[in-house]
C-alpha positions in Angstrom: -139.9 134.8 23.2 -136.4 135.2 25.3 -134.7 137.1 23.6 -131.9 137.6 26.5 -129.1 135.5 26.0 -128.5 135.2 30.3 -132.2 134.1 30.2 -132.0 131.8 27.5 -128.9 130.0 29.1 -130.3 128.8 32.3 -133.9 128.4 30.5 -131.8 124.7 28.7 -129.9 124.7 31.6 -133.3 124.4 33.9 -135.3 122.3 31.1 -131.9 120.1 31.5 -131.7 119.0 34.5 -135.5 119.1 35.4 -135.0 115.9 32.7 -132.0 114.3 33.2 -133.5 113.9 37.1 -136.9 112.3 35.6 -135.1 108.4 35.8 -134.3 108.9 39.4 -138.0 110.5 40.9 -139.9 108.3 39.2 -139.0 105.0 39.9 -142.1 102.7 38.6 -141.7 99.7 36.3 -144.2 102.1 33.5 -142.0 104.4 33.8 -138.4 102.8 33.5 -139.7 101.8 30.4 -141.1 104.4 29.2 -137.0 105.6 29.8 -135.5 102.9 28.8 -136.9 103.6 25.4 -136.7 107.9 25.5 -133.5 108.6 27.8 -133.5 111.3 29.2 -130.6 113.0 26.4 -133.3 112.1 23.8 -137.0 113.3 25.3 -133.7 116.7 25.6 -133.1 117.2 21.8 -137.1 116.4 21.3 -137.9 118.8 23.5 -135.2 121.8 22.5 -136.1 121.2 18.8 -140.2 121.4 19.7 -139.9 124.9 21.7 -136.5 126.1 19.1 -139.5 125.8 16.3 -141.9 127.0 18.5 -139.9 130.7 18.9 -139.7 130.4 22.1 -135.8 132.0 21.7 -135.0 134.3 19.2 -132.3 132.3 17.2 -131.3 135.5 15.4 -131.1 137.5 19.0 -129.6 135.1 21.2 -126.9 132.9 17.8 -124.3 135.5 19.4 -124.6 133.3 23.2 -124.9 130.5 22.0 -121.7 130.4 19.3 -120.2 132.1 22.6 -120.9 129.1 24.3 -120.9 126.2 22.4 -117.1 124.8 21.3 -115.7 126.3 23.3 -117.3 124.2 26.4 -117.6 121.0 23.9 -113.8 121.7 23.6 -113.2 121.2 27.1 -115.7 118.4 27.4 -113.4 116.4 25.0 -110.0 117.4 27.0 -112.4 115.9 30.4 -113.4 113.0 28.8 -109.9 111.8 27.1 -108.5 111.5 30.7 -110.2 108.8 31.6 -109.4 107.8 27.7 -106.5 104.4 27.2 -104.9 104.8 23.6 -104.1 100.6 23.8 -108.0 98.8 24.5 -108.6 101.7 21.9 -106.9 99.8 19.9 -108.1 96.9 20.4 -111.8 97.4 18.8 -110.4 96.4 15.0 -110.0 96.6 12.0 -114.4 96.5 12.2 -114.0 100.2 12.6 -112.5 101.2 9.3 -115.5 98.7 7.9 -118.6 100.4 9.5 -117.4 104.2 8.4 -116.9 103.2 5.0 -120.0 100.9 4.7 -121.2 104.7 6.6 -119.6 106.2 3.6 -120.8 104.3 0.5 -124.4 103.8 1.4 -124.5 107.9 2.0 -123.6 108.9 -1.1 -125.8 105.8 -2.0 -128.6 106.9 -0.8 -127.5 109.9 -3.1 -127.7 108.8 -5.8 -130.6 106.1 -5.9 -132.6 109.4 -4.1 -131.6 111.8 -6.5 -132.4 108.9 -9.6 -136.1 109.6 -7.8 -136.3 113.3 -7.2 -134.1 115.0 -9.2 -137.2 115.9 -11.9 -138.9 117.9 -8.9 -135.7 119.7 -7.6 -134.5 122.3 -10.4 -132.0 122.4 -13.0 -128.7 121.9 -11.4 -130.0 120.1 -8.4 -127.7 117.4 -8.2 -125.0 120.6 -7.5 -126.0 121.5 -4.0 -126.6 117.3 -2.8 -122.4 117.3 -4.2 -121.7 119.6 -1.9 -123.8 118.3 1.3 -123.4 115.0 0.5 -119.0 116.5 0.5 -120.6 117.6 4.1 -122.7 114.5 5.0 -119.1 112.3 4.3 -116.9 114.7 6.2 -118.1 118.1 7.4 -118.5 121.8 6.7 -115.4 121.9 4.8 -115.7 120.1 2.3 -118.7 121.7 1.0 -117.2 124.5 1.4 -114.6 123.2 -1.2 -117.3 121.4 -3.9 -119.4 124.0 -3.2 -116.0 126.2 -4.8 -115.3 123.4 -7.1 -118.5 123.0 -8.9 -119.9 127.2 -8.4 -122.2 126.5 -6.6 -124.4 129.6 -5.7 -124.9 130.0 -2.0 -128.7 131.0 -3.8 -129.0 127.7 -5.0 -127.6 126.0 -1.7 -130.9 127.0 0.3 -132.8 124.4 -0.3 -129.9 121.7 0.5 -129.1 123.9 3.7 -132.5 123.3 4.7 -132.8 120.0 4.0 -129.6 119.3 5.6 -130.7 121.2 9.1 -134.0 119.1 9.3 -132.8 116.2 8.2 -129.5 116.1 10.6 -131.5 117.3 13.5 -133.9 113.6 13.1 -131.1 112.0 12.4 -129.0 112.6 15.3 -131.7 112.0 17.5 -133.1 108.8 16.5 -129.1 108.4 17.4 -128.9 109.1 20.7 -132.1 107.0 20.7 -130.2 104.2 19.1 -127.4 103.8 21.3 -129.6 103.8 24.3 -130.9 99.9 22.1 -127.7 98.5 22.3 -127.7 95.3 24.3 -131.1 94.4 21.6 -129.5 95.3 19.1 -125.7 93.4 19.5 -127.8 90.3 20.7 -129.7 90.4 17.0 -127.1 90.6 15.3 -124.2 88.6 16.9 -121.4 90.8 17.6 -118.9 91.0 19.5 -118.4 93.8 21.8 -115.8 92.2 23.8 -113.5 94.6 23.4 -115.8 97.4 23.8 -117.1 95.8 26.8 -113.9 95.6 28.6 -113.3 99.3 28.1 -117.1 100.4 30.4 -115.6 97.3 32.5 -112.9 98.1 33.2 -114.2 102.4 33.8 -116.5 101.0 36.0 -114.3 99.6 37.9 -111.9 101.8 38.7 -114.9 104.1 39.6 -116.5 101.8 41.8 -113.0 100.6 42.8 -112.5 105.0 43.4 -113.7 105.3 47.0 -111.9 109.0 47.3 -114.6 111.5 48.0 -115.7 113.6 45.2 -114.9 117.9 46.4 -115.8 121.3 45.6 -112.0 121.8 44.7 -111.5 118.9 42.1 -114.4 120.5 39.8 -112.6 124.1 40.6 -109.6 122.5 39.0 -111.2 120.6 36.6 -113.6 122.6 35.5 -111.1 126.0 34.7 -107.7 123.0 33.0 -110.6 122.3 30.4 -111.2 125.7 29.8 -108.4 126.7 29.8 -106.9 124.4 26.8 -110.8 124.7 25.0 -109.4 129.2 24.8 -105.9 127.9 23.7 -106.2 125.2 21.5 -109.3 127.6 20.1 -106.7 130.1 19.2 -103.5 127.4 17.7 -105.8 126.2 15.6 -107.4 129.2 14.5 -103.5 129.8 13.5 -102.5 126.4 12.3 -105.2 127.1 9.8 -104.5 130.4 8.1 -101.3 128.5 7.5 -102.4 125.3 5.8 -106.0 125.4 5.7 -106.7 122.0 4.0 -108.3 121.4 7.4 -110.9 123.9 8.9 -110.0 125.3 12.2 -111.9 123.3 14.0 -110.5 120.3 12.9 -107.0 121.5 14.4 -108.4 122.2 17.7 -109.4 119.0 18.9 -106.7 117.1 17.2 -105.0 119.6 18.8 -107.2 118.8 21.8 -106.9 114.5 21.6 -103.4 114.9 21.7 -103.5 116.9 24.8 -105.7 114.7 26.2 -104.3 111.7 25.8 -101.1 113.0 27.2 -101.9 114.2 30.5 -104.4 110.8 30.9 -100.8 109.5 31.6 -100.3 112.5 34.2 -101.7 111.9 37.9 -103.7 115.1 36.6 -105.3 112.3 34.8 -105.8 110.6 38.0 -108.4 113.2 39.7 -111.8 112.6 40.9 -114.7 114.1 38.8 -114.2 114.1 35.0 -116.8 111.5 34.7 -119.4 113.8 36.3 -117.9 117.0 35.0 -117.7 116.2 31.0 -121.5 114.6 31.6 -122.7 117.4 33.3 -121.1 120.0 29.4 -121.9 117.1 27.7 -125.9 117.6 28.2 -125.1 120.9 28.1 -123.6 120.9 24.7 -126.4 118.1 23.7 -128.8 121.0 24.7 -127.3 123.8 22.9 -127.6 122.0 19.9 -131.3 121.3 20.3 -131.9 124.0 20.2 -130.5 125.1 17.3 -133.2 122.5 15.7 -135.9 125.2 14.5 -138.2 122.6 12.3 -140.2 126.1 10.4 -137.8 125.3 7.1 -140.1 122.0 6.6 -142.4 123.7 4.9 -140.4 125.6 2.5 -138.8 122.6 0.2 -140.9 119.1 0.4 -139.0 117.6 -2.4 -136.1 118.5 -1.1 -136.5 117.0 2.8 -138.4 113.3 1.6 -135.7 113.8 -0.6 -132.8 114.5 2.6 -135.2 111.2 4.0 -134.9 108.7 1.7 -130.7 108.9 1.9 -130.2 108.5 5.3 -133.5 104.8 4.9 -131.0 103.9 2.2 -128.5 105.0 4.4 -129.9 102.5 7.1 -131.1 100.1 5.1 -127.8 98.8 4.4 -126.1 99.7 7.6 -128.2 97.4 9.2 -128.4 94.1 6.7 -124.4 94.8 7.3 -124.0 94.9 10.6 -126.8 92.2 10.9 -123.9 90.3 7.6 -121.1 90.6 9.6 -122.0 91.3 13.2 -121.3 94.7 13.3 -122.8 96.9 17.1 -124.7 99.3 17.7 -121.5 101.6 18.8 -119.4 101.6 15.6 -122.7 101.3 12.9 -124.3 104.8 15.0 -120.6 106.0 15.2 -119.4 105.8 12.1 -122.7 106.7 11.0 -122.7 110.0 12.4 -119.1 110.6 12.2 -120.4 111.4 8.7 -123.4 113.5 8.4 -122.0 114.8 12.1 -118.2 115.2 11.7 -116.0 116.8 14.4 -119.0 118.4 16.4 -120.9 115.4 16.7 -119.6 111.9 16.8 -117.8 112.2 20.0 -120.9 113.9 21.4 -122.3 111.0 20.5 -119.3 108.1 22.0 -119.3 109.8 25.1 -123.4 109.0 25.2 -121.5 105.6 25.3 -119.2 105.5 27.1 -116.5 108.4 28.5 -113.9 106.2 27.1 -114.7 105.5 23.7 -114.1 109.4 21.7 -111.1 109.1 20.6 -112.6 106.9 18.5 -115.3 109.2 16.8 -112.5 111.8 16.4 -110.2 109.2 14.1 -113.9 108.9 12.7 -115.0 111.8 11.6 -111.0 113.2 10.9 -111.8 110.6 8.5 -114.2 111.8 7.2 -112.3 114.8 6.0 -110.2 113.0 4.3 -112.6 111.2 1.7 -115.9 114.0 2.0 -114.7 116.3 -1.1 -113.1 113.3 -3.6 -116.3 111.2 -2.5 -119.2 114.1 -3.1 -117.3 115.5 -6.5 -118.1 111.6 -7.7 -121.6 111.6 -6.2 -121.9 115.0 -8.0 -120.9 113.7 -11.1 -123.0 110.4 -10.6 -126.6 112.6 -10.5 -125.0 114.7 -13.3 -124.9 111.5 -15.2 -129.0 110.7 -13.8 -130.3 113.9 -15.4 -129.6 113.7 -18.8 -132.2 110.9 -18.5 -134.9 113.4 -17.0 
């Protein structure tokens, strides 16, 4: 078992490096079909989840290393990715993004209510309060969960099974969404979605990259890394400071807001034209995904089977409604997936998923995740009340 933080990071990076190289090493038709189905980023998530569950590294011993690296790298990645964004084109994505987001919020709330109606009698007395707090998290973020937990007087002990459900179900769901975005052409063809605006953003990026014949030099990588990490360090301090004065948003959300503003501003300057933003930000993206997946311990599966079944039914209802809606109003897979993860994963996960589709669409993930903070607390409390009414029928 790995207990040293540096060795833990070294192993993650080495395995990630191997996995991202596989499609370049194995280029046959069968191999390409396999990688089209299971992209390296999905293999990473699944692989690290398995290794974590097998206790290849000690979660407690490596926790400080994970905490010290994950958010700083995530924030640096967001800043560098935002240097490539064009908000004029983002605005053209239109109101369907909002429809997708609120459909995701509604379907998650409905999923909690229906799932509780099915399994509530076996979850224990007062389980609707813990589920209501978790619903707030799945609609917004941790801040919403804590607010609901306080409002409903839910103890830490009562939250244990809900948190196990959150950890296990959300881990599998993130992996599913990372796979789903690789199936965008097939899904969009099936729903007959108009992806002109999204495709245009991606095409413009590709054209700009092709037209840029400048050689990527190590000095570019150095300045981008230095700037990214400096912005990350400074904004985390500012975010914590603002949070102490305006606690209605947590420090992570304030940090993301500041980084977004800085990224947009610097994208308009010559700094935004430095070659290497794609290469550096993509490297950081894979490191962040590796770090997140490395904490997905599935050993809690055996401790709360009914709760886990409840969680998977919630997600199944949510996905079913989103697919039905996508077919009815012709939504694309990007809108559905990012709207979904903006609810379930919040500001930490939605931009990562958006980036796996296209760097230029990172702001969409951020904006959707921030919307979640607005509706999460109220939505969770409403769902908790609905489940409480259902509990009287048992």
